[in-house]
C-alpha positions as CSV (number, residue, x, y, z in Angstrom):
1,M,-8.0,5.4,5.6
2,P,-10.1,7.3,3.0
3,A,-13.4,5.8,2.3
4,D,-13.4,6.4,-1.3
5,R,-10.4,3.9,-1.8
6,K,-10.3,0.1,-1.8
7,A,-7.0,-1.6,-0.8
8,I,-5.0,-4.1,-2.8
9,T,-2.3,-6.1,-1.1
10,L,0.7,-6.6,-3.5
11,Y,3.7,-8.6,-3.4
12,G,5.7,-7.1,-6.5
13,L,5.8,-4.7,-9.2
14,Q,3.7,-6.8,-11.6
15,H,0.9,-6.8,-9.0
16,A,1.1,-3.0,-8.6
17,L,1.1,-2.4,-12.3
18,A,-1.9,-4.6,-12.8
19,S,-3.7,-2.9,-10.0
20,A,-3.0,0.6,-11.3
21,A,-4.0,-0.4,-14.8
22,V,-7.5,-1.6,-13.7
23,A,-7.9,1.4,-11.4
24,V,-7.2,3.8,-14.4
25,E,-9.7,1.6,-16.5
26,L,-12.4,2.1,-13.8
27,S,-11.5,5.6,-13.0
28,T,-11.2,4.7,-9.3
29,P,-8.6,5.6,-6.6
30,I,-6.8,2.8,-4.9
31,I,-4.6,1.9,-2.0
32,L,-1.5,-0.1,-2.9
33,L,-0.9,-2.0,0.4
34,S,2.3,-3.9,1.0
35,A,2.2,-7.5,2.3
36,P,2.0,-7.8,6.1
37,A,5.3,-6.8,7.7
38,A,6.8,-6.3,4.3
39,V,9.1,-3.7,5.7
40,S,11.2,-6.3,7.5
41,S,11.9,-8.3,4.3
42,A,11.6,-6.0,1.4
43,G,12.3,-2.6,3.1
44,P,11.0,1.0,2.5
45,A,13.3,1.7,-0.5
46,W,12.0,-1.3,-2.4
47,F,8.4,-0.5,-1.6
48,Q,8.9,3.3,-2.7
49,S,10.5,2.0,-5.8
50,V,7.6,-0.3,-6.8
51,I,5.2,2.6,-6.2
52,Q,7.2,5.2,-8.2
53,Q,7.6,2.8,-11.1
54,T,3.9,2.2,-10.8
55,R,3.1,5.8,-10.9
56,D,5.5,6.5,-13.8
57,A,3.8,3.7,-15.8
58,H,0.2,4.8,-14.9
59,P,0.3,8.5,-14.3
60,D,-3.4,8.8,-14.4
61,A,-3.8,6.3,-11.4
62,D,-4.8,7.9,-8.2
63,I,-2.6,5.8,-5.8
64,E,-2.1,6.0,-1.9
65,A,0.8,3.7,-0.9
66,V,0.7,2.1,2.5
67,L,3.7,0.1,3.9
68,D,3.1,-2.4,6.6
69,C,5.8,-2.0,9.4
70,A,4.1,-4.2,11.8
71,G,5.7,-3.6,15.2
72,F,9.2,-2.8,13.9
73,S,9.7,0.7,15.2
74,G,13.2,1.1,13.6
75,H,11.8,0.0,10.2
76,A,8.8,2.4,10.8
77,L,11.2,5.3,11.3
78,A,13.2,4.2,8.3
79,S,10.1,4.2,6.2
80,L,9.3,7.8,7.3
81,R,12.8,9.0,6.5
82,Q,12.6,7.3,3.1
83,G,9.6,9.6,2.5
84,L,6.7,7.2,2.7
85,K,3.5,9.1,3.7
86,T,1.4,6.3,5.2
87,I,2.6,3.3,7.1
88,I,1.0,0.6,9.4
89,Y,2.6,0.4,12.7
90,D,1.5,-1.0,16.0
91,G,4.4,-1.5,18.3
92,T,5.6,-0.5,21.7
93,A,6.7,3.0,20.6
94,N,3.3,4.3,19.2
95,E,3.5,7.8,20.6
96,A,6.9,8.4,19.4
97,V,6.5,7.1,16.0
98,D,3.3,9.1,15.7
99,D,5.2,12.4,16.9
100,I,7.9,11.7,14.2
101,A,5.3,10.9,11.5
102,A,3.7,14.2,12.1
103,Q,7.1,16.0,11.7
104,F,7.2,14.2,8.3
105,G,3.6,15.0,7.4
106,A,2.9,11.4,7.4
107,T,0.1,9.2,8.7
108,V,0.4,6.1,10.8
109,L,-2.4,3.5,10.8
110,R,-2.7,0.8,13.5
111,E,-4.2,-1.9,11.6
112,R,-4.4,-3.1,8.0
113,P,-7.5,-2.1,6.0
114,D,-9.5,-4.8,4.3
115,S,-7.9,-5.7,1.0
116,L,-7.9,-8.0,-2.0
117,D,-4.7,-10.2,-1.7
118,V,-3.6,-10.4,-5.3
119,R,-1.5,-13.6,-4.5
120,L,-4.8,-15.3,-3.7
121,A,-6.9,-13.6,-6.3
122,G,-4.5,-14.4,-9.0
123,T,-4.4,-18.1,-8.4
124,N,-7.2,-18.7,-10.9
125,G,-5.1,-17.0,-13.6
126,F,-7.4,-14.0,-14.0
127,L,-6.1,-11.4,-11.8
128,S,-7.5,-8.5,-13.8
129,D,-10.9,-9.8,-13.6
130,A,-10.6,-10.2,-9.7
131,L,-9.3,-6.6,-9.4
132,R,-12.3,-5.4,-11.5
133,D,-14.6,-7.3,-9.2
134,W,-13.0,-5.9,-6.1
135,L,-12.9,-2.4,-7.4
136,R,-16.4,-2.4,-8.7
137,N,-18.0,-3.5,-5.4
138,T,-19.3,-0.6,-3.3
139,L,-17.5,0.2,-0.1
């Protein structure tokens, strides 16, 4: 995980858009991180669509996208075939998934980075403020 980026766990397009807007405002690169094991419920196409729509809406945002595949090897492989460049996978087929990821020029992480969970951060009604605070704090 690049040391110059902070991760933000998102649950939908609105979270991604809000995160990218604040990142552009602060001129800081970010990691948009799916919810834990999101691949099993939302799938790689959904995540890729959210990221693409966010990049289209905020072309100046420097975004790295990371989809959490948990231990689901089939979903991890589907995510790589979908074109995702960074996934989280820690299942029984680590070596095989790593080999296939390398063929796609992708990266496999074994654990989730620390992140701001927007679902929790937004409960007070001021998500943008929580995002600013998270992104301004030094790594």
